[in-house]
C-alpha positions in Angstrom: 11.9 -22.5 31.5 11.1 -19.5 29.4 10.1 -19.8 25.8 12.0 -18.4 22.9 12.5 -14.7 22.4 10.8 -13.6 19.1 11.7 -10.0 18.1 9.8 -8.2 15.4 11.3 -5.3 13.7 8.4 -3.1 12.8 4.9 -2.6 14.4 2.7 -2.3 11.4 0.0 -4.5 9.9 2.1 -7.5 9.1 3.8 -7.3 12.6 0.5 -7.0 14.4 -1.0 -9.9 12.5 2.1 -12.2 13.2 2.0 -11.3 16.9 -1.8 -12.0 17.3 -1.7 -15.2 15.4 1.4 -16.4 17.2 -0.5 -16.1 20.5 -3.7 -17.6 19.0 -1.6 -20.6 17.8 -0.3 -21.2 21.4 3.1 -20.0 20.9 5.2 -20.3 24.1 7.6 -17.5 23.3 7.7 -13.9 24.3 7.1 -11.6 21.3 8.4 -7.9 21.2 7.4 -5.5 18.5 10.0 -2.7 17.9 8.1 0.1 16.1 9.8 3.5 15.1 6.6 5.3 15.2 5.0 6.8 18.4 1.9 4.8 17.6 0.9 1.3 18.4 -0.1 -0.9 15.4 -2.9 0.4 13.1 -4.5 -0.4 9.8 -2.6 1.7 7.3 -5.2 0.8 4.6 -7.7 3.0 6.4 -5.6 6.2 6.6 -7.7 7.9 3.9 -10.8 7.2 5.8 -9.2 8.8 8.9 -8.3 11.8 6.8 -11.9 12.0 5.6 -13.2 11.9 9.2 -15.0 8.5 8.8 -12.7 6.9 11.5 -10.7 8.3 14.4 -7.2 7.0 14.7 -8.2 4.9 17.6 -10.7 3.1 15.4 -8.1 1.7 13.2 -5.9 0.1 16.0 -4.9 -3.5 15.3 -4.5 -6.0 18.2 -1.1 -7.5 18.7 -2.2 -10.3 21.0 -0.1 -10.6 24.1 3.0 -9.2 22.5 4.9 -6.4 24.0 4.9 -3.3 21.8 7.8 -0.8 22.1 6.8 2.5 20.4 9.5 5.0 19.4 12.0 2.2 19.3 13.8 2.5 16.0 16.2 -0.4 15.2 19.4 0.8 13.7 21.5 -2.3 13.5 21.2 -6.0 13.3 23.8 -8.7 14.2 22.5 -12.1 12.9 25.6 -14.0 14.1 25.3 -12.6 17.7 21.4 -12.7 17.5 21.1 -9.1 18.7 19.6 -5.8 17.5 20.5 -2.3 18.5 18.1 0.6 19.0 18.6 4.3 18.3 18.9 4.9 22.1 22.0 2.7 22.2 20.4 -0.3 23.9 21.1 -3.8 22.6 18.6 -6.6 22.8 19.0 -10.3 22.1 16.6 -12.7 20.3 16.2 -16.3 19.4 14.0 -15.6 16.2 13.9 -12.4 14.3 11.0 -11.3 12.1 11.7 -8.3 9.8 8.4 -6.5 9.1 9.9 -3.2 8.2 7.4 -2.2 5.6 8.1 0.3 2.9 8.8 4.0 2.4 6.8 6.3 0.0 8.5 7.0 -3.2 9.4 10.7 -3.7 9.3 11.3 -7.5 12.1 13.3 -9.3 10.1 16.4 -9.4 11.8 19.8 -8.8 10.7 21.7 -5.7 9.1 18.9 -3.7 11.9 19.2 -1.1 13.1 22.1 0.8 16.6 23.4 -0.1 19.3 20.9 1.1 16.8 18.1 1.1 15.7 18.8 4.7 12.1 17.7 4.4 9.2 18.4 2.0 8.3 21.8 0.8 5.4 23.7 2.5 2.1 22.2 1.3 3.6 19.1 0.0 2.6 15.8 1.7 2.8 12.0 1.7 0.3 9.7 3.2 1.9 6.6 4.7 1.7 7.1 8.5 -0.8 8.4 11.1 1.6 11.4 11.6 1.4 12.0 7.8 -2.3 11.9 8.1 -2.5 14.4 10.8 -0.1 16.8 9.0 -2.2 16.5 5.8 -5.4 17.1 7.8 -3.9 20.4 9.1 -3.0 21.4 5.6 -6.5 20.6 4.3 -8.0 23.0 6.8 -6.6 26.0 4.8 -6.6 24.4 1.3 -9.0 25.1 -1.6 -7.3 23.2 -4.4 -5.2 20.1 -4.3 -3.1 18.1 -6.8 -2.5 14.4 -6.3 0.6 13.2 -8.1 0.0 9.5 -8.8 -3.3 7.8 -9.7 -2.8 4.4 -8.1 -4.8 2.9 -5.2 -3.5 5.5 -2.8 -3.9 8.4 -5.1 -7.5 7.6 -5.8 -8.3 7.0 -2.1 -6.6 10.3 -1.1 -8.5 12.1 -3.9 -11.9 10.8 -2.6 -11.1 11.8 0.9 -10.0 15.3 0.0 -13.0 15.8 -2.2 -15.3 14.8 0.6 -13.7 17.6 2.7 -14.7 20.2 0.1 -11.3 20.5 -1.6 -11.1 20.7 -5.4 -9.0 17.8 -6.5 -7.0 17.0 -9.6 -5.0 13.9 -10.2 -1.9 13.9 -12.4 -1.0 10.4 -13.4 1.9 9.4 -15.6 0.3 6.0 -16.5 -2.0 5.5 -19.5 -5.0 5.3 -17.2 -5.8 5.2 -13.5 -4.7 2.3 -11.4 -3.1 0.6 -14.5 -1.6 -2.2 -12.3 -5.0 -3.5 -11.4 -7.5 -2.1 -14.0 -7.8 -2.2 -17.8 -8.6 1.0 -19.7 -12.4 0.5 -19.8 -12.5 -0.3 -16.1 -10.4 2.8 -15.3 -12.7 5.0 -17.4 -15.6 3.8 -15.2 -13.6 4.7 -12.1 -12.7 8.1 -13.6 -16.3 8.9 -14.2 -17.1 8.0 -10.6 -14.3 10.4 -9.4 -15.7 13.1 -11.8 -19.1 13.0 -10.1 -17.2 13.7 -6.8 -15.5 16.7 -8.3 -12.1 15.0 -9.0 -10.6 15.6 -12.4 -8.0 13.1 -13.7 -5.2 13.7 -16.2 -3.8 10.3 -17.2 -0.7 10.2 -19.4 0.6 13.4 -17.7 3.9 14.0 -15.9 4.5 16.5 -13.2 7.7 18.3 -13.8 8.0 20.7 -10.9 6.3 22.1 -7.8 6.3 25.9 -7.8 6.2 27.7 -4.5 5.3 31.3 -3.7 2.4 33.5 -2.8 -0.6 33.1 -5.0 1.5 31.4 -7.7 3.9 34.3 -7.8 7.0 32.3 -6.7 10.4 32.6 -8.3 9.4 29.8 -10.9 12.3 27.6 -10.4 10.5 25.2 -8.0 13.0 25.4 -5.2 10.6 26.4 -2.5 12.1 29.8 -1.9 9.5 32.1 -3.3 6.6 34.0 -1.7 5.4 32.3 1.4 7.4 29.2 0.8 4.3 27.2 0.2 3.3 25.3 -3.0 1.3 27.4 -5.4 1.2 25.3 -8.6 2.3 22.0 -10.2 4.0 22.4 -13.6 3.3 19.6 -16.1 5.7 18.4 -18.7 3.2 19.0 -21.4 0.2 21.5 -21.0 -0.5 24.2 -18.6 0.4 24.1 -14.9 -2.2 23.4 -12.1 -2.6 26.0 -9.5 -3.1 24.5 -6.0 -2.3 25.1 -2.3 -1.8 21.4 -1.4 0.1 18.5 -3.2 0.0 14.9 -2.1 2.6 12.6 -3.5 1.1 9.1 -4.1 3.8 7.5 -6.3 4.0 4.1 -4.8 6.3 2.7 -2.1 9.7 1.1 -1.9 10.6 -1.7 0.5 12.6 -0.9 3.6 15.7 -3.1 3.2 18.6 -1.0 4.5 18.8 -2.8 7.8 18.8 -6.3 6.1 21.3 -5.1 3.5 23.7 -3.8 6.2 23.4 -7.0 8.1 24.5 -9.0 5.0 21.1 -10.6 4.2 20.0 -11.4 0.7 18.3 -8.4 -0.9 17.0 -7.8 -4.5 14.2 -5.3 -4.6 13.0 -6.6 -1.3 14.4 -9.0 1.5 14.6 -12.4 -0.3 12.6 -15.2 1.4 11.9 -18.8 0.7 8.6 -20.7 1.2 9.4 -20.7 4.9 9.6 -17.0 4.8 13.2 -17.4 5.9 16.0 -15.1 4.8 19.6 -16.0 4.1 20.5 -15.9 7.8 19.4 -18.7 10.2 16.6 -17.7 12.5 15.8 -14.5 10.5 12.5 -14.2 8.6 10.8 -11.4 6.7 7.0 -10.7 6.0 4.9 -7.9 4.5 5.9 -5.1 2.2 9.6 -5.6 2.7 9.7 -9.3 1.8 10.3 -10.6 -1.8 9.1 -14.1 -2.3 9.8 -15.9 -5.6 10.8 -12.5 -7.1 7.3 -11.1 -6.3 6.7 -7.9 -4.1 3.1 -7.8 -3.3 2.7 -4.5 -1.4 -0.9 -5.3 -0.3 -2.4 -6.1 3.0 -3.9 -9.5 2.3 -0.6 -11.1 1.1 1.2 -9.6 4.1 -1.4 -11.2 6.5 -1.1 -14.5 4.7 2.6 -14.5 5.2 2.2 -13.5 8.9 -0.2 -16.5 9.4 2.1 -19.0 7.8 5.2 -17.7 9.9 3.2 -17.6 13.1 2.0 -21.1 12.5 5.7 -22.2 11.9 7.3 -20.4 14.8 4.5 -21.2 17.3 4.9 -24.9 16.6 1.3 -25.3 15.6 2.3 -26.2 12.0 6.1 -26.4 11.8 6.0 -27.4 8.2 3.6 -24.6 7.0 4.7 -23.1 3.7 3.9 -19.9 1.9 3.1 -20.6 -1.8 2.4 -17.1 -2.9 -0.9 -15.1 -2.8 -3.9 -14.9 -5.0 -5.7 -12.2 -3.1 -7.5 -9.5 -5.1 -6.4 -5.9 -5.2 -9.4 -4.0 -3.8 -10.5 -0.4 -3.2 -13.5 0.5 -1.1 -13.8 4.3 -0.8 -17.4 5.0 -0.3 -19.1 4.8 -3.7 -15.8 4.0 -5.5 -15.2 0.3 -5.3 -13.2 -2.1 -7.4 -11.7 -5.6 -7.1 -9.1 -7.1 -9.5 -8.0 -10.7 -9.6 -5.0 -12.2 -11.5 -4.7 -11.2 -15.2 -6.7 -8.0 -16.0 -5.9 -7.2 -19.7 -6.5 -9.7 -22.4 -4.5 -7.5 -24.9 -1.3 -8.6 -23.1 -1.9 -12.3 -23.8 -3.7 -13.7 -26.9 -4.5 -16.9 -25.1 -7.1 -15.2 -23.0 -10.8 -14.8 -23.7 -12.7 -11.9 -22.1 -16.4 -11.8 -21.1 -17.8 -8.3 -20.1 -21.0 -6.9 -18.7 -21.2 -3.2 -18.7 -24.0 -1.1 -17.3 -23.2 2.6 -18.2 -26.3 3.9 -16.3 -24.9 2.5 -13.0 -21.2 2.9 -13.8 -20.8 -0.9 -13.4 -18.1 -2.9 -15.2 -17.5 -6.6 -14.8 -15.1 -8.7 -16.8 -13.8 -12.2 -16.4 -10.7 -13.6 -18.3 -10.6 -17.2 -19.1 -7.8 -19.4 -20.3 -9.7 -22.4 -21.7 -12.0 -23.4 -18.9 -9.8 -21.9 -16.2 -10.4 -18.4 -14.7 -7.3 -16.4 -15.3 -8.5 -13.0 -13.9 -11.4 -10.6 -13.3 -12.1 -7.0 -12.9 -15.1 -5.5 -11.1 -15.9 -1.8 -10.8 -18.9 -0.4 -9.0 -21.1 -3.5 -8.6 -19.5 -6.0 -6.2 -22.3 -8.6 -6.1 -20.1 -11.0 -8.0 -16.9 -10.7 -6.0 -17.5 -13.6 -3.6 -18.2 -16.0 -6.5 -15.2 -14.9 -8.4 -13.0 -15.0 -5.3 -14.0 -18.6 -4.7 -13.5 -19.7 -8.2 -10.0 -17.8 -8.4 -9.0 -19.4 -5.1 -9.2 -22.9 -6.5 -5.9 -22.3 -8.2 -6.4 -23.6 -11.7 -9.5 -25.9 -11.3 -12.0 -25.7 -14.0 -14.4 -22.8 -13.5 -18.2 -22.9 -14.1 -19.4 -24.4 -17.3 -20.8 -21.0 -18.2 -18.6 -18.0 -17.2 -21.7 -15.8 -17.2 -22.4 -17.5 -13.8 -19.3 -15.8 -12.4 -20.5 -12.4 -13.4 -24.2 -12.8 -12.5 -24.3 -15.0 -9.4 -27.6 -16.9 -9.0 
C-alpha cells in the first residue's frame, strides 16, 4: 500500500526544508514540490552573495530529500473539497495533504516611472532581487552600471548595497524610515552600520522618500518618470525633498508581501497572510501553510529561521514522528552577515518604546562595535549586536530560555567569559 500523497505548493526554502525533514523523520508518503520557477530549491538569503560573485548559483542549492521537484509547474487553482490542484498547463493532480509554501512577492513602491507604460514590467535599469532570475538580470545590469540607487534600507537593501559596492558600483541608499533597518536596529546601532557602509563607498539617506524614477539618456529624459525618454533607461531618482540622485541602475528593496491569492481563491482564511494555528493547519482540512506566506498568531515572520522551524514542526507531524508537535512561535534573531557588515537582533530592540526596559550598552567606536542588552527585571527582553559577534551565542542561549532569569550580571551576556 502506497503512503499518503503530500503536495507542496512552492519550491523555496520552507518547502525544501519540509521535504528534507519529512524524509529524515521516516515519512512514508510521497512528497511532490510544485515550483513556478525554472530552478530547483535554493537559499534565497544568499542571493546578494551570488550577485557579488562569492557563490555560484549551484552553491546555494538546498536538498529536498527524496521529494520529487517539479520546476516550471505553476499552480493556478486549488480545490480543498476535491483535494486537487491545477497547474498552468491544464493538468490536475490529487493530494492527501497539501502544504502551502508560496512565499512572498517583492513590494513595488508607489513611485512614478518604475513600471513600463501599461504596467508591462519594470522600466529599463529598474530591478528587484527576490529570485535567481532577478539576480541574473541584475548582474547583467551591473556590468554596464556606474551608479546605483537602492530604494529601501532594510536587510535586503543593505545586502544588495554591499554586493554592488564590491563590484565597483557607486551606491546610494534612499530609505524612508528614520534609520537603516529600523525593524531590527535602534538608532545608535544603525549609525554604526551606516559608518560601515560608508567605508565601502555606500552613502545612506534615511528619512528620504523616492518620488519618481526618471528615464532618458544621461538624465535628459522627459522628466515625467514614465520611462519614455531618451534610451528608455533609468537616469535618476527624484526625491520628495532635496535634489535627485543620478544613476543608471535602481534596485527596489521595499519588503515583501505574502502570496495569498491561491489560498484566498480557494476560500481559506487569509488576513495579511494565510492564517494557521499551532498545528500550522489552515481553515480547510488537510491543508497547511508554512514560511513567508503563513500568519501564525497574527505574526508574519518573513525570515528564514522561523520558516525552517515551521517546516520542522509540520514535517514531524505529517511524517508521524511527532503527531502532537506544535508551533509556538519563533524567537530566532534577525541576522545579517555580509562580509564585514554583521548584526544580530533579538526580541525588543528599543528601550524608548517601553519604559519597563533597562538597557546596558558597550560601544567601541574604534572598531565600530555596538552591543546592547535589554532587560525586564532579571529577564532578557532583547539584544542588538553590530560588528562584534562574539556574544551572539551566549545571548541566543539566554534568549532561547523563554523568560527564565538571565545571568546575575547582564555584563556577562555582552562579554562572554
